[in-house]
C-alpha angles and dihedrals in degrees: 000000000000117000120233109209130180128205114333127189118191114193100178140350116197126238096267097024127116127221117192135170119183134011119346132176098195137008114193117172115187128213139143132188138176122204130196121192138165130230116312093008100130098038113130134176142065123313099007116177116192121178115187115162092178127023126178124173114202109215097171112122122171096194118104093213126011100190117021109202120188109187118214106238 
């Protein structure tokens, strides 16, 4: 079924974002990220108390690739 679309103004589409108008069978954005953080890094909320006398983040990774993404083009 065809789509009928009026005026569209796109300000920004992110690096791994997808913008589509009309009929589509598959939308498959691709993205991979790896995050390293120390003790207490992702705590959120009110009145958080974190005590970390010693924090060490191991960033050694012997893999060549962690997430192999092959986009369909």
